[in-house]
C-alpha positions in Angstrom: 142.8 177.7 97.6 139.9 180.0 98.0 139.7 183.6 99.7 135.9 184.5 99.7 132.8 182.4 100.1 130.0 184.4 98.7 126.3 183.0 99.5 123.6 184.4 97.6 119.8 183.9 98.0 118.3 184.3 94.7 114.9 185.5 94.4 112.5 186.9 91.7 113.5 190.6 92.5 116.3 190.6 94.8 119.5 188.9 95.7 120.8 188.8 99.3 124.7 188.6 99.2 126.6 187.5 102.1 130.2 187.1 101.8 132.4 185.2 104.4 136.7 185.5 104.4 139.1 182.4 104.3 138.4 182.0 108.0 134.5 181.8 107.8 134.1 185.4 109.3 131.0 187.5 107.6 132.7 190.5 106.2 129.8 191.9 103.9 126.0 191.8 103.4 123.9 193.4 101.0 120.7 193.3 99.4 120.5 194.4 95.6 117.9 194.1 92.6 118.3 190.8 90.7 119.1 192.8 87.5 122.5 193.1 85.5 123.1 196.8 86.4 122.9 196.0 89.9 125.1 193.0 90.0 127.9 194.7 88.2 127.9 197.6 90.7 127.8 195.6 93.9 130.3 193.1 92.8 132.6 195.3 91.3 132.6 197.5 94.1 133.3 194.5 96.8 136.1 193.1 94.7 137.7 196.4 94.4 137.3 197.2 97.9 138.7 194.1 99.4 140.9 193.3 96.6 139.3 190.1 95.7 139.8 188.0 92.7 136.8 186.3 91.0 138.9 183.0 90.4 139.9 182.9 94.0 136.2 183.3 95.1 133.2 180.8 95.1 129.8 182.3 94.4 127.3 179.4 96.0 123.6 179.7 95.4 120.6 177.5 95.2 119.2 176.7 91.8 116.1 178.6 91.3 115.6 178.2 87.4 115.2 181.3 85.5 116.1 183.6 88.5 119.4 182.6 88.6 120.2 183.6 84.8 121.1 187.5 85.1 123.5 186.6 88.1 125.0 183.2 86.4 125.2 185.1 83.0 127.3 188.0 84.8 129.4 185.9 86.9 130.3 183.7 83.6 131.3 186.7 81.8 134.0 187.2 84.8 135.1 183.7 84.8 133.8 183.1 88.3 133.8 180.0 90.2 130.0 179.3 90.4 128.5 176.6 92.5 124.7 175.8 92.3 123.4 173.7 94.7 120.1 172.0 95.7 118.1 174.2 98.3 117.4 170.7 100.1 120.9 169.7 100.2 121.8 173.1 101.9 119.0 172.7 104.3 120.0 169.0 105.2 123.5 170.0 105.9 122.4 172.5 108.4 120.2 170.3 110.5 117.4 171.9 112.4 117.5 175.4 112.4 115.2 178.3 113.4 114.5 181.4 111.7 114.2 182.0 108.0 114.7 185.1 106.0 116.3 186.1 103.0 119.3 187.6 104.9 120.0 184.4 107.3 119.4 182.0 104.0 122.5 183.8 102.0 124.6 183.4 105.3 123.6 179.8 105.5 124.6 179.3 102.0 128.1 181.1 102.4 128.3 179.0 105.3 127.7 175.8 103.2 130.1 176.6 100.6 132.8 177.5 103.2 132.2 174.3 105.3 132.3 172.1 102.2 135.1 173.7 100.4 137.3 170.5 101.0 135.1 168.5 98.4 135.6 171.5 95.6 136.6 168.9 92.9 133.1 167.5 93.1 130.9 171.0 93.0 128.8 171.7 90.3 130.8 174.6 88.6 129.7 176.4 85.8 132.3 175.2 83.5 131.1 171.7 84.2 127.6 172.3 83.2 127.7 175.0 80.6 126.6 172.4 78.0 123.5 172.2 80.0 122.9 176.1 80.4 124.3 177.1 77.5 121.3 177.2 75.5 119.1 179.2 77.9 121.9 181.7 77.9 122.2 182.0 74.3 118.8 182.2 73.9 118.2 184.8 76.8 118.1 188.3 75.4 116.0 191.0 76.7 113.0 188.6 76.9 112.1 186.3 79.6 112.2 182.5 79.1 108.8 181.3 79.8 108.3 177.5 81.0 105.0 176.1 80.5 
């Protein structure tokens, strides 16, 4: 069973993070820089404050290519449950909605993870796809990856 459902809206410079508890109630929101130092500080603080455990939490985000890498790399080192989903799949599941900004998107992603928690065995977890992403992470040092 999972106790926290973390929805993360990933962009080039920032991460918007919304956290729902096991009842689907929002307990946390923060916008941080999309860099390792900020990621570590934010999640370490949250996990300590709420006595949360990485293996009992679901970290759900849209796949955004290389912008996911700092977050995914850090979460992988924490043995976290990482769920990367297609943005169109999340949007389709919500139906017709009004309003769009990064804060609202992170809440919608968290709600998507919470609502679909019963199909966790079919999720795209990091452990299931590490062969696909492994070469990207091993090549990712301090220099960015360029796609041409």
